Structure formats: C-alpha cells, structure tokens
PDB file with SEQRES, HELIX, SHEET and CRYST1 records, atoms N, CA, C and O in Angstrom:
SEQRES   1 A   53  MET ALA SER GLY VAL PHE LEU TYR MET SER THR LEU HIS          
SEQRES   2 A   53  GLU LEU LYS HIS THR PRO LEU ILE GLU ASP CYS ARG THR          
SEQRES   3 A   53  ARG LYS GLY PHE LEU LEU MET ILE CYS GLY PHE VAL LEU          
SEQRES   4 A   53  THR ALA LEU VAL ARG TRP LEU ILE GLY GLU ALA HIS SER          
SEQRES   5 A   53  PHE                                                          
HELIX    1 AA1 ALA A    2  LEU A    7  1                                   6    
HELIX    2 AA2 TYR A    8  LEU A   12  3                                   5    
HELIX    3 AA3 PRO A   19  CYS A   24  1                                   6    
HELIX    4 AA4 ARG A   27  ALA A   50  1                                  24    
CRYST1    1.000    1.000    1.000  90.00  90.00  90.00 P 1           1          
ATOM      1  N   MET A   1     -19.453   2.472   1.480  1.00  0.00           N  
ATOM      2  CA  MET A   1     -19.188   2.724   2.879  1.00  0.00           C  
ATOM      3  C   MET A   1     -18.957   1.405   3.610  1.00  0.00           C  
ATOM      4  O   MET A   1     -18.125   1.327   4.514  1.00  0.00           O  
ATOM      5  N   ALA A   2     -19.683   0.390   3.222  1.00  0.00           N  
ATOM      6  CA  ALA A   2     -19.519  -0.910   3.863  1.00  0.00           C  
ATOM      7  C   ALA A   2     -18.135  -1.497   3.576  1.00  0.00           C  
ATOM      8  O   ALA A   2     -17.538  -2.138   4.441  1.00  0.00           O  
ATOM      9  N   SER A   3     -17.633  -1.279   2.374  1.00  0.00           N  
ATOM     10  CA  SER A   3     -16.305  -1.819   2.061  1.00  0.00           C  
ATOM     11  C   SER A   3     -15.233  -1.098   2.865  1.00  0.00           C  
ATOM     12  O   SER A   3     -14.244  -1.713   3.264  1.00  0.00           O  
ATOM     13  N   GLY A   4     -15.412   0.195   3.107  1.00  0.00           N  
ATOM     14  CA  GLY A   4     -14.458   0.926   3.938  1.00  0.00           C  
ATOM     15  C   GLY A   4     -14.441   0.409   5.361  1.00  0.00           C  
ATOM     16  O   GLY A   4     -13.377   0.286   5.969  1.00  0.00           O  
ATOM     17  N   VAL A   5     -15.609   0.107   5.894  1.00  0.00           N  
ATOM     18  CA  VAL A   5     -15.695  -0.454   7.248  1.00  0.00           C  
ATOM     19  C   VAL A   5     -15.030  -1.824   7.276  1.00  0.00           C  
ATOM     20  O   VAL A   5     -14.317  -2.147   8.226  1.00  0.00           O  
ATOM     21  N   PHE A   6     -15.255  -2.628   6.247  1.00  0.00           N  
ATOM     22  CA  PHE A   6     -14.632  -3.950   6.184  1.00  0.00           C  
ATOM     23  C   PHE A   6     -13.110  -3.827   6.144  1.00  0.00           C  
ATOM     24  O   PHE A   6     -12.411  -4.539   6.865  1.00  0.00           O  
ATOM     25  N   LEU A   7     -12.594  -2.927   5.302  1.00  0.00           N  
ATOM     26  CA  LEU A   7     -11.144  -2.759   5.223  1.00  0.00           C  
ATOM     27  C   LEU A   7     -10.560  -2.286   6.544  1.00  0.00           C  
ATOM     28  O   LEU A   7      -9.499  -2.749   6.962  1.00  0.00           O  
ATOM     29  N   TYR A   8     -11.252  -1.364   7.201  1.00  0.00           N  
ATOM     30  CA  TYR A   8     -10.764  -0.885   8.489  1.00  0.00           C  
ATOM     31  C   TYR A   8     -10.745  -2.009   9.524  1.00  0.00           C  
ATOM     32  O   TYR A   8      -9.749  -2.202  10.221  1.00  0.00           O  
ATOM     33  N   MET A   9     -11.826  -2.731   9.617  1.00  0.00           N  
ATOM     34  CA  MET A   9     -11.912  -3.789  10.626  1.00  0.00           C  
ATOM     35  C   MET A   9     -10.941  -4.933  10.337  1.00  0.00           C  
ATOM     36  O   MET A   9     -10.402  -5.537  11.264  1.00  0.00           O  
ATOM     37  N   SER A  10     -10.717  -5.229   9.067  1.00  0.00           N  
ATOM     38  CA  SER A  10      -9.857  -6.369   8.740  1.00  0.00           C  
ATOM     39  C   SER A  10      -8.380  -6.016   8.763  1.00  0.00           C  
ATOM     40  O   SER A  10      -7.546  -6.917   8.849  1.00  0.00           O  
ATOM     41  N   THR A  11      -8.027  -4.750   8.689  1.00  0.00           N  
ATOM     42  CA  THR A  11      -6.605  -4.400   8.655  1.00  0.00           C  
ATOM     43  C   THR A  11      -6.218  -3.513   9.825  1.00  0.00           C  
ATOM     44  O   THR A  11      -5.579  -3.980  10.768  1.00  0.00           O  
ATOM     45  N   LEU A  12      -6.588  -2.262   9.780  1.00  0.00           N  
ATOM     46  CA  LEU A  12      -6.078  -1.306  10.755  1.00  0.00           C  
ATOM     47  C   LEU A  12      -6.549  -1.574  12.176  1.00  0.00           C  
ATOM     48  O   LEU A  12      -5.777  -1.405  13.120  1.00  0.00           O  
ATOM     49  N   HIS A  13      -7.786  -1.984  12.345  1.00  0.00           N  
ATOM     50  CA  HIS A  13      -8.298  -2.209  13.698  1.00  0.00           C  
ATOM     51  C   HIS A  13      -7.567  -3.360  14.383  1.00  0.00           C  
ATOM     52  O   HIS A  13      -7.186  -3.246  15.548  1.00  0.00           O  
ATOM     53  N   GLU A  14      -7.375  -4.441  13.683  1.00  0.00           N  
ATOM     54  CA  GLU A  14      -6.729  -5.611  14.292  1.00  0.00           C  
ATOM     55  C   GLU A  14      -5.209  -5.506  14.286  1.00  0.00           C  
ATOM     56  O   GLU A  14      -4.552  -6.122  15.126  1.00  0.00           O  
ATOM     57  N   LEU A  15      -4.643  -4.751  13.372  1.00  0.00           N  
ATOM     58  CA  LEU A  15      -3.191  -4.712  13.227  1.00  0.00           C  
ATOM     59  C   LEU A  15      -2.584  -3.374  13.648  1.00  0.00           C  
ATOM     60  O   LEU A  15      -1.475  -3.052  13.222  1.00  0.00           O  
ATOM     61  N   LYS A  16      -3.270  -2.596  14.462  1.00  0.00           N  
ATOM     62  CA  LYS A  16      -2.803  -1.243  14.733  1.00  0.00           C  
ATOM     63  C   LYS A  16      -1.516  -1.173  15.537  1.00  0.00           C  
ATOM     64  O   LYS A  16      -0.920  -0.100  15.628  1.00  0.00           O  
ATOM     65  N   HIS A  17      -1.071  -2.256  16.114  1.00  0.00           N  
ATOM     66  CA  HIS A  17       0.182  -2.240  16.868  1.00  0.00           C  
ATOM     67  C   HIS A  17       1.305  -2.999  16.168  1.00  0.00           C  
ATOM     68  O   HIS A  17       2.332  -3.276  16.787  1.00  0.00           O  
ATOM     69  N   THR A  18       1.135  -3.337  14.909  1.00  0.00           N  
ATOM     70  CA  THR A  18       2.192  -4.015  14.169  1.00  0.00           C  
ATOM     71  C   THR A  18       3.204  -2.985  13.672  1.00  0.00           C  
ATOM     72  O   THR A  18       2.848  -1.819  13.498  1.00  0.00           O  
ATOM     73  N   PRO A  19       4.441  -3.379  13.441  1.00  0.00           N  
ATOM     74  CA  PRO A  19       5.478  -2.423  13.026  1.00  0.00           C  
ATOM     75  C   PRO A  19       5.150  -1.694  11.717  1.00  0.00           C  
ATOM     76  O   PRO A  19       5.425  -0.500  11.605  1.00  0.00           O  
ATOM     77  N   LEU A  20       4.583  -2.367  10.745  1.00  0.00           N  
ATOM     78  CA  LEU A  20       4.279  -1.713   9.472  1.00  0.00           C  
ATOM     79  C   LEU A  20       3.266  -0.598   9.657  1.00  0.00           C  
ATOM     80  O   LEU A  20       3.432   0.490   9.105  1.00  0.00           O  
ATOM     81  N   ILE A  21       2.225  -0.857  10.424  1.00  0.00           N  
ATOM     82  CA  ILE A  21       1.206   0.164  10.658  1.00  0.00           C  
ATOM     83  C   ILE A  21       1.790   1.315  11.471  1.00  0.00           C  
ATOM     84  O   ILE A  21       1.464   2.476  11.222  1.00  0.00           O  
ATOM     85  N   GLU A  22       2.647   1.006  12.434  1.00  0.00           N  
ATOM     86  CA  GLU A  22       3.277   2.064  13.231  1.00  0.00           C  
ATOM     87  C   GLU A  22       4.151   2.954  12.342  1.00  0.00           C  
ATOM     88  O   GLU A  22       4.164   4.172  12.521  1.00  0.00           O  
ATOM     89  N   ASP A  23       4.877   2.371  11.394  1.00  0.00           N  
ATOM     90  CA  ASP A  23       5.735   3.155  10.500  1.00  0.00           C  
ATOM     91  C   ASP A  23       4.916   3.974   9.510  1.00  0.00           C  
ATOM     92  O   ASP A  23       5.293   5.101   9.191  1.00  0.00           O  
ATOM     93  N   CYS A  24       3.829   3.446   9.029  1.00  0.00           N  
ATOM     94  CA  CYS A  24       3.020   4.126   8.020  1.00  0.00           C  
ATOM     95  C   CYS A  24       2.021   5.097   8.628  1.00  0.00           C  
ATOM     96  O   CYS A  24       1.292   5.770   7.899  1.00  0.00           O  
ATOM     97  N   ARG A  25       1.976   5.178   9.916  1.00  0.00           N  
ATOM     98  CA  ARG A  25       1.036   6.082  10.576  1.00  0.00           C  
ATOM     99  C   ARG A  25       1.442   7.545  10.406  1.00  0.00           C  
ATOM    100  O   ARG A  25       0.585   8.428  10.420  1.00  0.00           O  
ATOM    101  N   THR A  26       2.732   7.808  10.248  1.00  0.00           N  
ATOM    102  CA  THR A  26       3.196   9.183  10.049  1.00  0.00           C  
ATOM    103  C   THR A  26       3.048   9.558   8.573  1.00  0.00           C  
ATOM    104  O   THR A  26       2.934   8.692   7.706  1.00  0.00           O  
ATOM    105  N   ARG A  27       3.052  10.848   8.311  1.00  0.00           N  
ATOM    106  CA  ARG A  27       2.917  11.327   6.930  1.00  0.00           C  
ATOM    107  C   ARG A  27       4.099  10.852   6.080  1.00  0.00           C  
ATOM    108  O   ARG A  27       3.908  10.428   4.940  1.00  0.00           O  
ATOM    109  N   LYS A  28       5.316  10.920   6.625  1.00  0.00           N  
ATOM    110  CA  LYS A  28       6.498  10.489   5.885  1.00  0.00           C  
ATOM    111  C   LYS A  28       6.433   8.998   5.571  1.00  0.00           C  
ATOM    112  O   LYS A  28       6.727   8.587   4.448  1.00  0.00           O  
ATOM    113  N   GLY A  29       6.055   8.198   6.541  1.00  0.00           N  
ATOM    114  CA  GLY A  29       5.954   6.757   6.325  1.00  0.00           C  
ATOM    115  C   GLY A  29       4.893   6.406   5.297  1.00  0.00           C  
ATOM    116  O   GLY A  29       5.087   5.513   4.472  1.00  0.00           O  
ATOM    117  N   PHE A  30       3.767   7.114   5.348  1.00  0.00           N  
ATOM    118  CA  PHE A  30       2.697   6.866   4.390  1.00  0.00           C  
ATOM    119  C   PHE A  30       3.145   7.235   2.980  1.00  0.00           C  
ATOM    120  O   PHE A  30       2.889   6.490   2.033  1.00  0.00           O  
ATOM    121  N   LEU A  31       3.815   8.384   2.833  1.00  0.00           N  
ATOM    122  CA  LEU A  31       4.296   8.789   1.514  1.00  0.00           C  
ATOM    123  C   LEU A  31       5.348   7.820   0.975  1.00  0.00           C  
ATOM    124  O   LEU A  31       5.371   7.535  -0.222  1.00  0.00           O  
ATOM    125  N   LEU A  32       6.209   7.318   1.841  1.00  0.00           N  
ATOM    126  CA  LEU A  32       7.189   6.322   1.400  1.00  0.00           C  
ATOM    127  C   LEU A  32       6.502   5.035   0.952  1.00  0.00           C  
ATOM    128  O   LEU A  32       6.924   4.413  -0.023  1.00  0.00           O  
ATOM    129  N   MET A  33       5.457   4.636   1.652  1.00  0.00           N  
ATOM    130  CA  MET A  33       4.714   3.440   1.257  1.00  0.00           C  
ATOM    131  C   MET A  33       4.061   3.651  -0.111  1.00  0.00           C  
ATOM    132  O   MET A  33       4.110   2.764  -0.962  1.00  0.00           O  
ATOM    133  N   ILE A  34       3.452   4.819  -0.326  1.00  0.00           N  
ATOM    134  CA  ILE A  34       2.810   5.119  -1.604  1.00  0.00           C  
ATOM    135  C   ILE A  34       3.852   5.172  -2.722  1.00  0.00           C  
ATOM    136  O   ILE A  34       3.608   4.667  -3.818  1.00  0.00           O  
ATOM    137  N   CYS A  35       5.007   5.775  -2.455  1.00  0.00           N  
ATOM    138  CA  CYS A  35       6.082   5.828  -3.462  1.00  0.00           C  
ATOM    139  C   CYS A  35       6.553   4.424  -3.831  1.00  0.00           C  
ATOM    140  O   CYS A  35       6.806   4.138  -5.001  1.00  0.00           O  
ATOM    141  N   GLY A  36       6.668   3.568  -2.852  1.00  0.00           N  
ATOM    142  CA  GLY A  36       7.059   2.185  -3.133  1.00  0.00           C  
ATOM    143  C   GLY A  36       6.026   1.465  -3.976  1.00  0.00           C  
ATOM    144  O   GLY A  36       6.374   0.703  -4.879  1.00  0.00           O  
ATOM    145  N   PHE A  37       4.758   1.703  -3.684  1.00  0.00           N  
ATOM    146  CA  PHE A  37       3.694   1.091  -4.481  1.00  0.00           C  
ATOM    147  C   PHE A  37       3.725   1.599  -5.919  1.00  0.00           C  
ATOM    148  O   PHE A  37       3.612   0.816  -6.863  1.00  0.00           O  
ATOM    149  N   VAL A  38       3.880   2.923  -6.082  1.00  0.00           N  
ATOM    150  CA  VAL A  38       3.912   3.508  -7.431  1.00  0.00           C  
ATOM    151  C   VAL A  38       5.125   2.993  -8.200  1.00  0.00           C  
ATOM    152  O   VAL A  38       5.008   2.665  -9.380  1.00  0.00           O  
ATOM    153  N   LEU A  39       6.266   2.919  -7.562  1.00  0.00           N  
ATOM    154  CA  LEU A  39       7.467   2.408  -8.217  1.00  0.00           C  
ATOM    155  C   LEU A  39       7.283   0.953  -8.645  1.00  0.00           C  
ATOM    156  O   LEU A  39       7.664   0.577  -9.753  1.00  0.00           O  
ATOM    157  N   THR A  40       6.711   0.152  -7.783  1.00  0.00           N  
ATOM    158  CA  THR A  40       6.455  -1.244  -8.121  1.00  0.00           C  
ATOM    159  C   THR A  40       5.473  -1.359  -9.281  1.00  0.00           C  
ATOM    160  O   THR A  40       5.681  -2.164 -10.189  1.00  0.00           O  
ATOM    161  N   ALA A  41       4.409  -0.563  -9.261  1.00  0.00           N  
ATOM    162  CA  ALA A  41       3.428  -0.589 -10.342  1.00  0.00           C  
ATOM    163  C   ALA A  41       4.050  -0.115 -11.647  1.00  0.00           C  
ATOM    164  O   ALA A  41       3.752  -0.673 -12.703  1.00  0.00           O  
ATOM    165  N   LEU A  42       4.907   0.902 -11.600  1.00  0.00           N  
ATOM    166  CA  LEU A  42       5.566   1.408 -12.805  1.00  0.00           C  
ATOM    167  C   LEU A  42       6.490   0.358 -13.409  1.00  0.00           C  
ATOM    168  O   LEU A  42       6.486   0.144 -14.622  1.00  0.00           O  
ATOM    169  N   VAL A  43       7.276  -0.289 -12.571  1.00  0.00           N  
ATOM    170  CA  VAL A  43       8.170  -1.344 -13.070  1.00  0.00           C  
ATOM    171  C   VAL A  43       7.362  -2.487 -13.658  1.00  0.00           C  
ATOM    172  O   VAL A  43       7.719  -3.024 -14.707  1.00  0.00           O  
ATOM    173  N   ARG A  44       6.293  -2.860 -13.004  1.00  0.00           N  
ATOM    174  CA  ARG A  44       5.436  -3.940 -13.518  1.00  0.00           C  
ATOM    175  C   ARG A  44       4.826  -3.555 -14.857  1.00  0.00           C  
ATOM    176  O   ARG A  44       4.747  -4.381 -15.767  1.00  0.00           O  
ATOM    177  N   TRP A  45       4.397  -2.306 -14.982  1.00  0.00           N  
ATOM    178  CA  TRP A  45       3.817  -1.834 -16.233  1.00  0.00           C  
ATOM    179  C   TRP A  45       4.869  -1.841 -17.341  1.00  0.00           C  
ATOM    180  O   TRP A  45       4.578  -2.255 -18.463  1.00  0.00           O  
ATOM    181  N   LEU A  46       6.097  -1.384 -17.039  1.00  0.00           N  
ATOM    182  CA  LEU A  46       7.151  -1.374 -18.055  1.00  0.00           C  
ATOM    183  C   LEU A  46       7.543  -2.776 -18.484  1.00  0.00           C  
ATOM    184  O   LEU A  46       7.765  -3.026 -19.669  1.00  0.00           O  
ATOM    185  N   ILE A  47       7.627  -3.687 -17.535  1.00  0.00           N  
ATOM    186  CA  ILE A  47       7.963  -5.081 -17.882  1.00  0.00           C  
ATOM    187  C   ILE A  47       6.838  -5.701 -18.681  1.00  0.00           C  
ATOM    188  O   ILE A  47       7.089  -6.456 -19.621  1.00  0.00           O  
ATOM    189  N   GLY A  48       5.618  -5.400 -18.329  1.00  0.00           N  
ATOM    190  CA  GLY A  48       4.472  -5.917 -19.086  1.00  0.00           C  
ATOM    191  C   GLY A  48       4.449  -5.398 -20.508  1.00  0.00           C  
ATOM    192  O   GLY A  48       4.131  -6.143 -21.435  1.00  0.00           O  
ATOM    193  N   GLU A  49       4.788  -4.108 -20.697  1.00  0.00           N  
ATOM    194  CA  GLU A  49       4.849  -3.533 -22.035  1.00  0.00           C  
ATOM    195  C   GLU A  49       5.981  -4.145 -22.841  1.00  0.00           C  
ATOM    196  O   GLU A  49       5.833  -4.379 -24.041  1.00  0.00           O  
ATOM    197  N   ALA A  50       7.111  -4.405 -22.193  1.00  0.00           N  
ATOM    198  CA  ALA A  50       8.262  -4.971 -22.896  1.00  0.00           C  
ATOM    199  C   ALA A  50       7.980  -6.390 -23.364  1.00  0.00           C  
ATOM    200  O   ALA A  50       8.506  -6.814 -24.393  1.00  0.00           O  
ATOM    201  N   HIS A  51       7.169  -7.120 -22.639  1.00  0.00           N  
ATOM    202  CA  HIS A  51       6.890  -8.505 -22.993  1.00  0.00           C  
ATOM    203  C   HIS A  51       5.732  -8.650 -23.963  1.00  0.00           C  
ATOM    204  O   HIS A  51       5.451  -9.754 -24.432  1.00  0.00           O  
ATOM    205  N   SER A  52       5.059  -7.557 -24.268  1.00  0.00           N  
ATOM    206  CA  SER A  52       3.903  -7.672 -25.157  1.00  0.00           C  
ATOM    207  C   SER A  52       4.276  -7.593 -26.636  1.00  0.00           C  
ATOM    208  O   SER A  52       3.427  -7.842 -27.493  1.00  0.00           O  
ATOM    209  N   PHE A  53       5.525  -7.254 -26.953  1.00  0.00           N  
ATOM    210  CA  PHE A  53       5.926  -7.151 -28.356  1.00  0.00           C  
ATOM    211  C   PHE A  53       6.394  -8.464 -28.890  1.00  0.00           C  
ATOM    212  O   PHE A  53       6.769  -8.557 -30.059  1.00  0.00           O  
TER     213      PHE A  53                                                      
END                                                                             
C-alpha cells in the first residue's frame, strides 16, 4: 500500500496536468498506452531471443 501511495504522489499527483496524463486519463488512451507497452516488450523479448543463439 505504501508503494502505491509513493507512485501516486510521485507521478499522477504532481503531473496530473501534463499532456501524457491528460491523454491516458480516458479508457481509449490508457488502452493505447498499454498496447504500446506490450508491443515494445514483445519486440524486446523477440530480439533478446534472437540474440541468445
């Protein structure tokens, strides 16, 4: 619970009027952000697997 409070205070509370937070506040913006993260993680995982051989 303490880590959640820390994350809130260090990011959303202080940055709630920044453009990124304003865009990600809607459901569509949040889903697009998550899709971008998953795509980036997938590409990183595939590149990591390709370099391990």
